[in-house]
C-alpha positions, 0 to 999 in steps of 0.5 A: 421756764425759770427766769435766769435773772431772778436773784434770791433774796438774802439777809445781811447777817454781819458786816465787817469794815475791812479797809477805806471803802471795803466792807464784807457782807455775811449773808444768808438766803431767806429760803431755809431750804435753799440756806441748807442746800447751797453748794458752790466751789472756791473760784466761783462768783455771783451777781449782788443786787442793791434793790432799784440801783442794779447789781455787781459781780463778786466772787464768793469770798467764803470757802465752800467748807463753811456752810449755811452762809455766804460771804462777799467783799467789795469796794465802794466804787460806783452806784450799786456798790455805793447802794450796797455800802449803805445797806445794814445788818438785817437789810435784804438784798439779792444774789444769783449764781453761783456762776463760772468754773473753779479752782481745782483744789481736789486735783491739788491734794499732796502738793504745796500751795502758794497763794499771792495776792494784791490789794482787794485781789485777796477776796477771791483767793480768800476762798481757796485759802480757806478751803485749803485750811479747812482740809489742812492734812490733804495739802503740803506747805502753804504760803501766802504773799499778800501786799497792799498799797498801805497798811490801811488798805490790807484787807481782812486784817483779823485772819491776816493776824490769825495766819500769822499766827498758825505754824502751818502757815507761812504769811509774808505781808508788804506793803508799797514804799511809803505805805508802811506806818511806824509800827509796821513789822512786814516787808516794804516792796511790791508783791512780784518783788517780796515774791521773788525774795521769799522764793517759795519752792516750785516742786510739787507746788502750785501757785493762786494769784489775784489782783491788779492786772499789772501785778498779776503780769509781773506775778506770773513772770516771777513765778515762771523764774522760780521754776513753776509750771505754767500749767500750775499757776492759776489766777482769776479774772473775776474782775471781767465778770459782767452778767454772769451767764454770757448774754451781754457780751461785755466780758470778752477778752479778744474772742473769749468770753470769761463769763462762760468759760472763766474766771479761772484759768492757768498761766498757760492760758493766760498767755494764749490771750489778748495782752489786754486782759 
């Protein structure tokens, strides 16, 4: 019987400094057969090991359309993420997954897609953004609304510039009041407010959002105000993931075990949850 807790070995192929204490790893499986055969869906997550310290849960931030590697993005916040942050290109770490459900991207063909993210909440959405952009002809308008506390806290700065330069993507960037720099050309304000000002069309559209829980709550309210159907608004509770397989019981929100059922939920499903999500 296979050990469900045994991680696969991966090599850090590249490291990207995204923001203060935030970095991305490009990872490749040491097992060539697994490297060639590994598949996942946008929205699924994995557990990443710093040997001798434990493992942490993050989404897979790369798109399933990009083969041969996976990417994760994390903030240095504790023992395990601190250990991961100390690793270098060429080092070995552990990965197990993919776990969880996913965003139903195939069901969105022909629809407009609106992405809304805050701070470190962009990595879970990045997987879906690139999934959509790599299949650009399948979808209508693509809008990305992204904000952070300060300009320095914006992650994927090179990709944000790329999306801004594309003529088939509408990108709206914002930082909190006081977080701007003298050369900042984006918006100043909180994400839900900027989203309402941008007013993306709700007709034949779906929305994907991730960020701090308080931001998600206000974004969901704004989207409903803009006319989005609560069954067409998706979010991920990736930050609630713990062991990945529903064994430790620490992923529960009320009577729901997110590791078993999530992390992707519609706004309609979120409304049925307890207020402490």
